Backbone as CSV, one residue per row, in Angstrom:
resi,resn,N_x,N_y,N_z,CA_x,CA_y,CA_z,C_x,C_y,C_z
1,MET,-92.440,-24.829,-14.718,-92.407,-25.912,-13.743,-91.080,-25.942,-12.998
2,LYS,-89.998,-25.724,-13.756,-88.671,-25.722,-13.133,-88.525,-24.549,-12.176
3,ILE,-89.079,-23.392,-12.593,-88.991,-22.203,-11.737,-89.749,-22.427,-10.443
4,LYS,-90.931,-23.054,-10.553,-91.728,-23.337,-9.364,-91.006,-24.303,-8.430
5,SER,-90.382,-25.306,-8.985,-89.628,-26.270,-8.176,-88.445,-25.606,-7.504
6,PHE,-87.806,-24.697,-8.240,-86.660,-23.977,-7.673,-87.103,-23.121,-6.493
7,ARG,-88.249,-22.441,-6.638,-88.759,-21.603,-5.551,-89.098,-22.438,-4.322
8,ILE,-89.693,-23.593,-4.546,-90.031,-24.480,-3.432,-88.762,-24.952,-2.723
9,ALA,-87.731,-25.274,-3.530,-86.466,-25.735,-2.951,-85.815,-24.629,-2.123
10,VAL,-85.809,-23.401,-2.667,-85.222,-22.269,-1.945,-85.983,-22.005,-0.654
11,ARG,-87.315,-22.047,-0.735,-88.141,-21.824,0.445,-87.871,-22.892,1.502
12,SER,-87.714,-24.110,1.067,-87.459,-25.211,2.000,-86.108,-25.050,2.691
13,VAL,-85.093,-24.622,1.922,-83.768,-24.398,2.493,-83.805,-23.282,3.526
14,VAL,-84.498,-22.182,3.191,-84.590,-21.047,4.114,-85.315,-21.448,5.388
15,MET,-86.435,-22.136,5.244,-87.194,-22.559,6.413,-86.407,-23.546,7.267
16,GLY,-85.679,-24.443,6.616,-84.835,-25.382,7.351,-83.727,-24.672,8.106
17,TYR,-83.149,-23.649,7.464,-82.091,-22.852,8.088,-82.628,-22.156,9.343
18,LEU,-83.814,-21.526,9.212,-84.430,-20.847,10.358,-84.786,-21.838,11.457
19,LEU,-85.256,-22.999,11.057,-85.649,-24.015,12.032,-84.457,-24.485,12.856
20,ILE,-83.341,-24.767,12.174,-82.165,-25.327,12.852,-81.444,-24.278,13.697
21,LEU,-81.277,-23.072,13.160,-80.451,-22.067,13.835,-81.213,-21.149,14.783
22,ILE,-82.532,-21.015,14.626,-83.278,-20.070,15.458,-84.395,-20.743,16.240
23,ILE,-85.296,-21.398,15.544,-86.492,-21.935,16.199,-86.155,-23.048,17.181
24,LEU,-85.325,-23.998,16.765,-84.986,-25.118,17.653,-84.246,-24.669,18.912
25,PRO,-83.211,-23.808,18.817,-82.540,-23.363,20.053,-83.471,-22.617,21.001
26,ILE,-84.320,-21.742,20.433,-85.258,-21.003,21.289,-86.243,-21.966,21.944
27,SER,-86.740,-22.909,21.162,-87.682,-23.901,21.698,-87.038,-24.716,22.806
28,ALA,-85.762,-25.056,22.629,-85.064,-25.849,23.647,-84.992,-25.110,24.979
29,VAL,-84.793,-23.781,24.915,-84.740,-22.989,26.144,-86.103,-22.973,26.826
30,TYR,-87.160,-22.779,26.049,-88.508,-22.768,26.621,-88.855,-24.125,27.236
31,ILE,-88.511,-25.193,26.526,-88.806,-26.543,27.040,-88.061,-26.796,28.342
32,LYS,-86.784,-26.383,28.384,-85.985,-26.580,29.593,-86.525,-25.748,30.749
33,GLY,-86.890,-24.497,30.440,-87.372,-23.612,31.491,-88.666,-24.069,32.128
34,PHE,-89.540,-24.671,31.317,-90.834,-25.123,31.825,-90.882,-26.634,32.035
35,SER,-89.739,-27.300,32.001,-89.703,-28.764,32.085,-90.271,-29.299,33.394
36,LEU,-90.153,-28.504,34.457,-90.660,-28.955,35.757,-91.996,-28.320,36.120
37,GLY,-92.550,-27.546,35.195,-93.846,-26.924,35.445,-93.733,-25.440,35.751
38,TRP,-94.907,-24.819,35.927,-94.971,-23.380,36.132,-94.385,-22.952,37.488
39,GLU,-94.700,-23.682,38.539,-94.254,-23.269,39.874,-92.731,-23.235,40.012
40,PRO,-91.995,-24.266,39.579,-90.533,-24.180,39.626,-89.986,-23.046,38.753
41,PHE,-90.636,-22.821,37.604,-90.221,-21.705,36.733,-90.363,-20.380,37.473
42,TRP,-91.534,-20.169,38.095,-91.772,-18.922,38.808,-90.836,-18.785,40.007
43,LYS,-90.568,-19.898,40.663,-89.661,-19.870,41.807,-88.264,-19.417,41.391
44,GLU,-87.826,-19.853,40.224,-86.487,-19.484,39.740,-86.405,-17.999,39.416
45,ILE,-87.396,-17.459,38.688,-87.299,-16.049,38.272,-87.670,-15.085,39.394
46,SER,-88.392,-15.584,40.419,-88.782,-14.702,41.527,-87.814,-14.766,42.696
47,GLY,-86.745,-15.564,42.563,-85.713,-15.571,43.587,-85.092,-14.189,43.724
48,ALA,-84.616,-13.861,44.911,-84.143,-12.498,45.200,-83.093,-12.019,44.197
49,ILE,-82.078,-12.818,43.959,-80.986,-12.391,43.073,-81.449,-12.346,41.623
50,ALA,-82.186,-13.385,41.188,-82.662,-13.438,39.804,-83.594,-12.271,39.502
51,TRP,-84.541,-12.025,40.416,-85.516,-10.959,40.181,-84.849,-9.588,40.154
52,LYS,-83.898,-9.357,41.037,-83.184,-8.083,41.034,-82.364,-7.918,39.755
53,ALA,-81.785,-9.022,39.270,-81.017,-8.962,38.022,-81.921,-8.607,36.839
54,ILE,-83.121,-9.191,36.819,-84.074,-8.893,35.742,-84.524,-7.441,35.810
55,LEU,-84.908,-6.985,37.010,-85.375,-5.606,37.158,-84.279,-4.599,36.830
56,LEU,-83.054,-4.887,37.284,-81.932,-3.995,36.985,-81.691,-3.909,35.482
57,THR,-81.742,-5.051,34.814,-81.539,-5.074,33.372,-82.618,-4.273,32.655
58,LEU,-83.874,-4.456,33.058,-84.976,-3.714,32.444,-84.834,-2.214,32.676
59,LYS,-84.538,-1.844,33.928,-84.430,-0.425,34.271,-83.329,0.264,33.467
60,LEU,-82.152,-0.340,33.444,-81.030,0.292,32.763,-81.168,0.205,31.238
61,SER,-81.843,-0.818,30.737,-82.101,-0.905,29.298,-83.046,0.204,28.856
62,ILE,-84.054,0.482,29.674,-84.982,1.579,29.364,-84.251,2.912,29.395
63,PHE,-83.415,3.104,30.406,-82.648,4.346,30.519,-81.720,4.511,29.316
64,THR,-81.063,3.423,28.929,-80.187,3.442,27.757,-80.966,3.777,26.496
65,THR,-82.158,3.220,26.367,-82.991,3.466,25.194,-83.374,4.935,25.089
66,LEU,-83.702,5.547,26.210,-84.047,6.973,26.207,-82.852,7.821,25.774
67,ILE,-81.674,7.458,26.263,-80.457,8.178,25.862,-80.240,8.064,24.356
68,GLN,-80.374,6.848,23.844,-80.137,6.639,22.419,-81.180,7.335,21.564
69,ALA,-82.421,7.385,22.035,-83.478,8.045,21.269,-83.154,9.517,21.052
70,VAL,-82.599,10.165,22.074,-82.269,11.590,21.978,-80.947,11.802,21.244
71,ILE,-79.879,11.174,21.739,-78.551,11.377,21.175,-78.463,10.811,19.757
72,GLY,-79.050,9.631,19.533,-79.008,9.013,18.212,-79.698,9.865,17.162
73,THR,-80.839,10.452,17.524,-81.557,11.328,16.589,-80.726,12.565,16.271
74,PHE,-80.130,13.141,17.283,-79.303,14.335,17.088,-78.103,14.035,16.173
75,ILE,-77.426,12.912,16.423,-76.264,12.547,15.612,-76.681,12.270,14.172
76,ALA,-77.801,11.575,13.981,-78.285,11.300,12.630,-78.565,12.598,11.881
77,PHE,-79.161,13.574,12.564,-79.455,14.874,11.947,-78.178,15.591,11.540
78,VAL,-77.189,15.574,12.430,-75.912,16.234,12.143,-75.206,15.570,10.959
79,LEU,-75.198,14.245,10.915,-74.512,13.521,9.847,-75.154,13.767,8.486
80,VAL,-76.463,13.969,8.470,-77.154,14.171,7.196,-77.090,15.632,6.748
81,ARG,-77.276,16.552,7.672,-77.457,17.954,7.300,-76.182,18.799,7.297
82,TYR,-75.135,18.351,7.951,-73.937,19.180,8.069,-72.735,18.503,7.420
83,ARG,-71.846,19.303,6.895,-70.595,18.839,6.311,-69.444,19.386,7.149
84,PHE,-68.588,18.492,7.632,-67.479,18.914,8.480,-66.326,17.940,8.285
85,PHE,-65.145,18.375,8.714,-63.949,17.547,8.561,-64.076,16.273,9.391
86,GLY,-63.839,15.131,8.754,-63.920,13.852,9.438,-65.308,13.247,9.450
87,ARG,-66.262,13.880,8.730,-67.640,13.383,8.731,-67.733,11.957,8.185
88,SER,-67.058,11.679,7.078,-67.127,10.337,6.475,-66.551,9.279,7.404
89,LEU,-65.443,9.624,8.076,-64.834,8.684,9.014,-65.766,8.417,10.180
90,PHE,-66.356,9.479,10.728,-67.264,9.314,11.860,-68.492,8.504,11.455
91,ASN,-69.000,8.778,10.248,-70.166,8.048,9.760,-69.862,6.556,9.632
92,SER,-68.645,6.236,9.220,-68.242,4.830,9.100,-68.077,4.183,10.473
93,MET,-67.586,4.957,11.429,-67.329,4.413,12.760,-68.597,4.203,13.582
94,VAL,-69.714,4.751,13.110,-70.979,4.549,13.821,-71.290,3.066,13.948
95,ASP,-70.938,2.297,12.918,-71.242,0.862,12.900,-70.195,0.007,13.615
96,LEU,-69.169,0.631,14.187,-68.095,-0.125,14.840,-68.597,-1.070,15.928
97,PRO,-69.545,-0.647,16.793,-70.037,-1.585,17.812,-70.666,-2.851,17.239
98,PHE,-71.152,-2.785,15.983,-71.697,-3.982,15.349,-70.603,-5.006,15.054
99,SER,-69.430,-4.515,14.680,-68.374,-5.411,14.206,-67.453,-5.901,15.316
100,LEU,-67.428,-5.200,16.441,-66.532,-5.581,17.537,-67.146,-6.689,18.394
101,PRO,-66.378,-7.683,18.789,-66.852,-8.617,19.817,-67.153,-7.836,21.091
102,THR,-68.226,-8.177,21.763,-68.623,-7.378,22.925,-67.592,-7.439,24.056
103,SER,-66.867,-8.541,24.147,-65.815,-8.618,25.160,-64.714,-7.607,24.866
104,VAL,-64.453,-7.372,23.573,-63.468,-6.358,23.182,-63.982,-4.971,23.558
105,SER,-65.275,-4.749,23.362,-65.869,-3.470,23.760,-65.693,-3.243,25.253
106,GLY,-65.928,-4.298,26.036,-65.746,-4.185,27.479,-64.312,-3.898,27.858
107,LEU,-63.376,-4.546,27.172,-61.959,-4.312,27.450,-61.562,-2.882,27.105
108,MET,-62.103,-2.362,26.003,-61.831,-0.975,25.622,-62.290,-0.010,26.709
109,LEU,-63.507,-0.211,27.202,-64.043,0.664,28.244,-63.282,0.491,29.552
110,LEU,-62.891,-0.751,29.840,-62.118,-1.024,31.053,-60.763,-0.329,30.995
111,THR,-60.126,-0.371,29.826,-58.828,0.284,29.643,-58.951,1.798,29.695
112,LEU,-60.059,2.321,29.125,-60.261,3.766,29.071,-60.586,4.353,30.439
113,LEU,-61.435,3.656,31.198,-61.961,4.216,32.441,-61.348,3.597,33.695
114,GLY,-60.442,2.634,33.525,-59.824,1.964,34.658,-59.016,2.911,35.531
115,PRO,-58.765,2.525,36.770,-58.053,3.407,37.713,-56.613,3.707,37.309
116,GLN,-56.047,2.903,36.399,-54.666,3.137,35.968,-54.577,4.023,34.731
117,SER,-55.704,4.293,34.079,-55.699,5.124,32.877,-55.708,6.603,33.259
118,PRO,-55.206,7.477,32.390,-55.224,8.922,32.700,-56.626,9.445,32.971
119,ILE,-57.599,9.027,32.170,-58.971,9.493,32.376,-59.522,8.943,33.691
120,GLY,-59.249,7.665,33.964,-59.719,7.062,35.201,-59.142,7.753,36.430
121,LYS,-57.848,8.060,36.399,-57.201,8.745,37.520,-57.800,10.141,37.720
122,TRP,-58.029,10.838,36.604,-58.600,12.183,36.689,-60.006,12.149,37.275
123,LEU,-60.814,11.185,36.831,-62.172,11.061,37.356,-62.165,10.688,38.834
124,ASN,-61.237,9.827,39.231,-61.155,9.422,40.633,-60.819,10.595,41.546
125,THR,-59.959,11.511,41.054,-59.627,12.692,41.856,-60.842,13.588,42.075
126,MET,-61.814,13.489,41.186,-63.039,14.285,41.306,-64.144,13.503,42.010
127,GLY,-63.822,12.273,42.448,-64.806,11.457,43.139,-65.816,10.793,42.225
128,ILE,-65.477,10.682,40.949,-66.376,10.062,39.969,-65.846,8.672,39.617
129,HIS,-66.692,7.665,39.788,-66.293,6.287,39.498,-67.241,5.717,38.441
130,LEU,-66.699,5.350,37.305,-67.510,4.879,36.180,-67.293,3.404,35.883
131,LEU,-66.752,2.674,36.837,-66.589,1.231,36.677,-67.171,0.510,37.885
132,TYR,-67.642,-0.721,37.622,-68.140,-1.611,38.676,-69.338,-1.029,39.418
133,ASN,-70.191,-0.344,38.678,-71.432,0.189,39.239,-72.472,0.290,38.127
134,GLN,-73.635,0.847,38.439,-74.695,0.933,37.443,-74.356,1.908,36.322
135,ALA,-73.553,2.919,36.637,-73.113,3.848,35.591,-72.304,3.106,34.531
136,ALA,-71.476,2.163,34.954,-70.686,1.366,34.014,-71.590,0.531,33.111
137,ILE,-72.663,0.002,33.693,-73.593,-0.801,32.898,-74.240,0.059,31.813
138,ILE,-74.648,1.257,32.171,-75.267,2.157,31.194,-74.275,2.512,30.096
139,ILE,-73.027,2.792,30.476,-72.005,3.114,29.477,-71.818,1.951,28.514
140,GLY,-71.737,0.741,29.045,-71.584,-0.436,28.198,-72.769,-0.639,27.284
141,MET,-73.974,-0.479,27.809,-75.182,-0.629,26.992,-75.256,0.436,25.909
142,VAL,-74.918,1.663,26.270,-74.950,2.753,25.280,-73.965,2.476,24.144
143,PHE,-72.800,1.963,24.485,-71.788,1.694,23.456,-72.261,0.628,22.475
144,VAL,-72.783,-0.486,22.981,-73.150,-1.587,22.079,-74.429,-1.300,21.308
145,THR,-75.270,-0.370,21.777,-76.505,-0.039,21.068,-76.402,1.254,20.272
146,PHE,-75.220,1.800,20.187,-75.012,3.119,19.570,-75.579,3.254,18.153
147,PRO,-75.426,2.267,17.261,-75.826,2.490,15.862,-77.323,2.435,15.587
148,PHE,-78.121,1.815,16.435,-79.485,1.465,16.060,-80.354,2.665,15.690
149,VAL,-80.475,3.633,16.574,-81.329,4.788,16.299,-80.758,5.608,15.143
150,ILE,-79.449,5.771,15.132,-78.814,6.556,14.062,-79.138,5.971,12.699
151,ARG,-78.977,4.667,12.554,-79.153,4.028,11.250,-80.614,3.890,10.832
152,THR,-81.555,3.978,11.755,-82.961,3.960,11.357,-83.486,5.363,11.065
153,VAL,-82.914,6.365,11.709,-83.376,7.740,11.514,-82.708,8.393,10.292
154,GLN,-81.454,8.069,10.044,-80.709,8.674,8.938,-81.447,8.628,7.604
155,PRO,-81.917,7.453,7.152,-82.597,7.413,5.848,-83.851,8.273,5.804
156,LEU,-84.549,8.387,6.922,-85.766,9.196,6.948,-85.455,10.680,6.817
157,ILE,-84.356,11.117,7.438,-83.953,12.520,7.303,-83.504,12.797,5.873
158,GLU,-82.797,11.844,5.269,-82.346,12.006,3.893,-83.519,12.090,2.920
159,GLN,-84.608,11.354,3.225,-85.776,11.338,2.343,-86.727,12.506,2.604
160,PHE,-86.509,13.238,3.678,-87.417,14.325,4.033,-87.361,15.434,2.985
161,ASP,-88.527,15.919,2.601,-88.621,16.962,1.571,-88.213,18.313,2.154
162,PRO,-87.103,18.900,1.686,-86.644,20.195,2.225,-87.631,21.329,2.003
163,SER,-88.526,21.177,1.029,-89.483,22.247,0.747,-90.414,22.491,1.939
164,GLN,-90.646,21.456,2.741,-91.485,21.632,3.927,-90.802,22.530,4.951
165,GLU,-89.500,22.360,5.097,-88.748,23.237,5.998,-88.711,24.659,5.447
166,GLU,-88.499,24.791,4.146,-88.452,26.123,3.534,-89.784,26.845,3.697
167,ALA,-90.880,26.105,3.572,-92.199,26.710,3.752,-92.369,27.185,5.194
168,SER,-91.853,26.403,6.140,-91.934,26.787,7.537,-91.142,28.054,7.812
169,TYR,-89.936,28.128,7.231,-89.113,29.323,7.400,-89.783,30.537,6.762
170,THR,-90.404,30.321,5.605,-91.069,31.415,4.889,-92.210,32.000,5.711
171,LEU,-92.881,31.126,6.479,-93.994,31.581,7.306,-93.529,32.188,8.626
172,GLY,-92.201,32.260,8.806,-91.658,32.935,9.978,-91.242,32.039,11.128
173,ALA,-91.300,30.743,10.936,-90.912,29.824,12.012,-89.390,29.762,12.133
174,GLY,-88.913,29.570,13.352,-87.482,29.447,13.583,-87.006,28.020,13.360
175,LYS,-85.689,27.816,13.495,-85.123,26.482,13.281,-85.610,25.484,14.324
176,GLY,-85.697,25.926,15.573,-86.149,25.029,16.627,-87.575,24.570,16.412
177,TYR,-88.452,25.517,16.106,-89.854,25.170,15.853,-89.980,24.235,14.661
178,THR,-89.241,24.532,13.597,-89.299,23.716,12.382,-88.812,22.297,12.659
179,PHE,-87.748,22.184,13.457,-87.213,20.857,13.758,-88.220,20.036,14.556
180,PHE,-88.780,20.631,15.611,-89.654,19.859,16.508,-91.066,19.670,15.964
181,ARG,-91.554,20.587,15.130,-92.925,20.480,14.656,-93.054,19.980,13.218
182,ILE,-91.967,20.055,12.451,-92.036,19.635,11.043,-91.198,18.380,10.790
183,LEU,-89.899,18.448,11.142,-88.996,17.336,10.844,-89.180,16.163,11.810
184,LEU,-89.212,16.448,13.102,-89.250,15.381,14.106,-90.442,14.436,13.941
185,PRO,-91.667,14.938,13.702,-92.790,13.998,13.495,-92.591,13.068,12.308
186,SER,-91.853,13.526,11.295,-91.623,12.702,10.103,-90.657,11.555,10.379
187,VAL,-89.710,11.769,11.295,-88.722,10.730,11.592,-89.054,9.970,12.874
188,PHE,-90.162,10.334,13.521,-90.518,9.698,14.795,-90.668,8.188,14.695
189,PRO,-91.296,7.649,13.628,-91.362,6.184,13.519,-89.991,5.519,13.511
190,GLY,-89.008,6.169,12.871,-87.645,5.638,12.881,-87.029,5.671,14.258
191,ILE,-87.327,6.728,15.003,-86.825,6.823,16.381,-87.391,5.688,17.226
192,ILE,-88.684,5.437,17.069,-89.328,4.361,17.834,-88.745,3.005,17.461
193,ALA,-88.633,2.734,16.156,-88.115,1.441,15.705,-86.676,1.235,16.167
194,GLY,-85.828,2.251,15.997,-84.434,2.144,16.418,-84.305,2.002,17.922
195,SER,-85.158,2.695,18.665,-85.119,2.622,20.127,-85.512,1.236,20.617
196,MET,-86.510,0.645,19.981,-86.920,-0.698,20.394,-85.841,-1.730,20.093
197,LEU,-85.148,-1.559,18.972,-84.032,-2.453,18.664,-82.903,-2.272,19.680
198,ALA,-82.646,-1.015,20.050,-81.612,-0.739,21.052,-81.988,-1.360,22.397
199,PHE,-83.263,-1.264,22.761,-83.732,-1.853,24.019,-83.530,-3.364,24.018
200,SER,-83.905,-4.005,22.915,-83.751,-5.455,22.812,-82.286,-5.858,22.900
201,ARG,-81.414,-5.075,22.268,-79.974,-5.370,22.293,-79.400,-5.161,23.687
202,ALA,-79.834,-4.110,24.367,-79.325,-3.831,25.719,-79.721,-4.943,26.687
203,LEU,-80.919,-5.492,26.510,-81.378,-6.577,27.386,-80.433,-7.763,27.378
204,SER,-79.867,-8.050,26.202,-79.107,-9.287,26.033,-77.597,-9.130,26.178
205,GLU,-77.119,-7.909,26.398,-75.675,-7.693,26.424,-75.006,-8.460,27.574
206,PHE,-73.895,-9.102,27.251,-73.163,-9.887,28.257,-71.685,-9.540,28.283
207,GLY,-71.014,-9.655,27.136,-69.556,-9.569,27.083,-68.982,-8.317,27.713
208,ALA,-69.472,-7.153,27.285,-68.938,-5.895,27.806,-69.290,-5.718,29.283
209,LEU,-70.537,-6.052,29.639,-70.998,-5.818,31.005,-70.320,-6.735,32.010
210,SER,-69.970,-7.928,31.585,-69.313,-8.858,32.507,-67.944,-8.356,32.938
211,LEU,-67.344,-7.472,32.152,-66.020,-6.945,32.475,-66.061,-5.646,33.267
212,ILE,-67.106,-4.842,33.067,-67.084,-3.498,33.651,-68.135,-3.264,34.738
213,SER,-69.056,-4.209,34.935,-70.149,-3.949,35.875,-69.809,-4.302,37.316
214,GLY,-68.872,-5.215,37.536,-68.560,-5.676,38.881,-69.311,-6.930,39.267
215,ASN,-70.461,-7.187,38.616,-71.229,-8.432,38.794,-71.580,-8.718,40.248
216,LEU,-71.945,-7.685,40.992,-72.337,-7.877,42.395,-73.798,-8.294,42.459
217,PRO,-74.108,-9.475,43.004,-75.496,-9.944,43.065,-76.402,-8.944,43.778
218,GLY,-77.514,-8.629,43.134,-78.477,-7.707,43.714,-78.134,-6.249,43.544
219,LYS,-76.950,-5.942,43.016,-76.523,-4.547,42.873,-76.122,-4.210,41.435
220,THR,-75.172,-4.960,40.887,-74.709,-4.655,39.530,-74.718,-5.888,38.627
221,MET,-75.378,-6.940,39.049,-75.438,-8.145,38.221,-76.655,-8.077,37.304
222,VAL,-76.407,-8.045,35.999,-77.496,-8.019,35.030,-77.941,-9.452,34.732
223,ALA,-79.053,-9.573,34.039,-79.662,-10.885,33.816,-78.758,-11.816,33.016
224,SER,-78.075,-11.289,31.999,-77.222,-12.146,31.176,-76.069,-12.737,31.982
225,VAL,-75.493,-11.944,32.887,-74.415,-12.437,33.743,-74.966,-13.448,34.743
226,PHE,-76.171,-13.200,35.225,-76.811,-14.160,36.130,-77.008,-15.509,35.440
227,ILE,-77.443,-15.470,34.193,-77.642,-16.707,33.427,-76.335,-17.477,33.311
228,TYR,-75.270,-16.759,32.997,-73.959,-17.394,32.880,-73.553,-18.044,34.206
229,GLY,-73.804,-17.348,35.305,-73.453,-17.896,36.619,-74.247,-19.154,36.939
230,GLU,-75.529,-19.170,36.560,-76.357,-20.348,36.816,-75.883,-21.548,35.991
231,VAL,-75.459,-21.275,34.762,-74.913,-22.355,33.932,-73.638,-22.899,34.558
232,GLU,-72.780,-22.013,35.056,-71.546,-22.433,35.713,-71.830,-23.258,36.967
233,ASN,-72.947,-22.947,37.637,-73.324,-23.679,38.845,-74.184,-24.909,38.535
234,ASN,-74.315,-25.199,37.251,-75.063,-26.375,36.786,-76.554,-26.296,37.112
235,ASN,-77.070,-25.089,37.228,-78.508,-24.883,37.433,-79.127,-24.467,36.101
236,MET,-79.290,-25.414,35.206,-79.802,-25.123,33.875,-81.254,-24.660,33.922
237,GLN,-82.006,-25.162,34.896,-83.402,-24.752,35.044,-83.494,-23.256,35.332
238,GLY,-82.674,-22.790,36.285,-82.678,-21.372,36.631,-82.190,-20.500,35.499
239,ALA,-81.137,-20.958,34.808,-80.608,-20.193,33.676,-81.650,-20.088,32.570
240,ALA,-82.328,-21.190,32.276,-83.337,-21.204,31.218,-84.529,-20.332,31.586
241,ALA,-84.923,-20.329,32.850,-86.075,-19.545,33.288,-85.844,-18.051,33.060
242,VAL,-84.686,-17.560,33.479,-84.376,-16.141,33.284,-84.177,-15.838,31.801
243,ALA,-83.576,-16.776,31.066,-83.398,-16.596,29.628,-84.738,-16.470,28.916
244,ILE,-85.743,-17.217,29.377,-87.075,-17.146,28.776,-87.649,-15.744,28.916
245,VAL,-87.433,-15.118,30.066,-87.926,-13.751,30.273,-87.300,-12.802,29.252
246,LEU,-85.990,-12.903,29.070,-85.302,-12.029,28.126,-85.717,-12.321,26.683
247,ILE,-85.806,-13.599,26.343,-86.191,-13.971,24.982,-87.602,-13.477,24.666
248,THR,-88.522,-13.666,25.613,-89.902,-13.250,25.390,-89.998,-11.742,25.185
249,LEU,-89.289,-10.980,26.021,-89.285,-9.523,25.865,-88.698,-9.121,24.510
250,SER,-87.610,-9.770,24.113,-86.979,-9.450,22.837,-87.891,-9.786,21.663
251,LEU,-88.580,-10.913,21.739,-89.501,-11.298,20.664,-90.653,-10.305,20.546
252,ILE,-91.173,-9.871,21.687,-92.250,-8.878,21.668,-91.779,-7.585,21.026
253,VAL,-90.580,-7.146,21.424,-90.027,-5.917,20.870,-89.803,-6.042,19.358
254,LEU,-89.257,-7.167,18.928,-88.998,-7.361,17.503,-90.294,-7.413,16.694
255,LEU,-91.339,-7.997,17.252,-92.638,-8.012,16.581,-93.177,-6.587,16.434
256,LEU,-92.994,-5.785,17.479,-93.423,-4.390,17.402,-92.624,-3.616,16.364
257,VAL,-91.320,-3.884,16.307,-90.465,-3.229,15.316,-90.921,-3.577,13.903
258,ASN,-91.177,-4.857,13.660,-91.623,-5.285,12.332,-92.956,-4.644,11.971
259,SER,-93.824,-4.485,12.955,-95.104,-3.837,12.711,-94.908,-2.388,12.289
260,PHE,-93.997,-1.668,12.976,-93.702,-0.287,12.620,-93.098,-0.205,11.226
261,GLN,-92.202,-1.127,10.912,-91.542,-1.113,9.617,-92.528,-1.339,8.486
262,LYS,-93.473,-2.233,8.696,-94.458,-2.512,7.653,-95.390,-1.330,7.435
263,ARG,-95.741,-0.660,8.535,-96.649,0.487,8.425,-95.981,1.675,7.750
264,ARG,-94.716,1.899,8.103,-94.041,3.125,7.662,-93.014,2.909,6.562
265,GLY,-92.733,1.647,6.243,-91.735,1.373,5.222,-90.328,1.693,5.638
266,ILE,-90.026,1.493,6.946,-88.705,1.807,7.490,-87.780,0.638,7.255
267,GLN,-86.568,0.917,6.811,-85.546,-0.104,6.654,-84.571,-0.019,7.803
268,ALA,-84.558,-1.002,8.691,-83.649,-0.976,9.848,-82.283,-1.475,9.451
């Protein structure tokens, strides 16, 4: 009886915690966004600047996700299968974007690629500009989403049975064929799950992008920066409307991720 009461108490605390910190804030945004009805909501998100900010965010988030799906898988494979000097340090640093405040990430990129830095000056002499444009947004998104695909694919590569690769080699297959036809299908669910998490994270990025994108309306202003601007202009309806679009997309993505995890037993 005591154990049952304890379980009920723990469940109640957890549900209360989720209600106060997650469900209520999200609900408040939805209520605010639709407080004046559907037409004002649609008017806010279909405005020229708001709509371009949403489309730009979606486009560059998808592009970032594709980059991470390829590069993240490759890095995960290298970290698991190869031993090299500095491997442990690099493996630890993969999670650095998780621990850094995003504004710090933006400052790092601004310092690295700015016109006063050696790299920035060198790139400028070649006519390459990686700040205050869409390229800067992609760089910022790639940095903050760096760990997701790596950390979902790594455990799957570690669990992969090497005998399957050995059998492939024995039958005369090369390394490339074995990787793409034997190993890659086994880790594909992890790639999908990690990519969807990266996409959801890229959608919501603000701190780094606000420093390096230039925030030009209709050109380099992403949805999160637009929301911040609307709040500053005291247009809570407009800010909530665009926020609802991002929240809804993120919730859909997270539901898909959970579905993949349950089917395949992936630990994100």
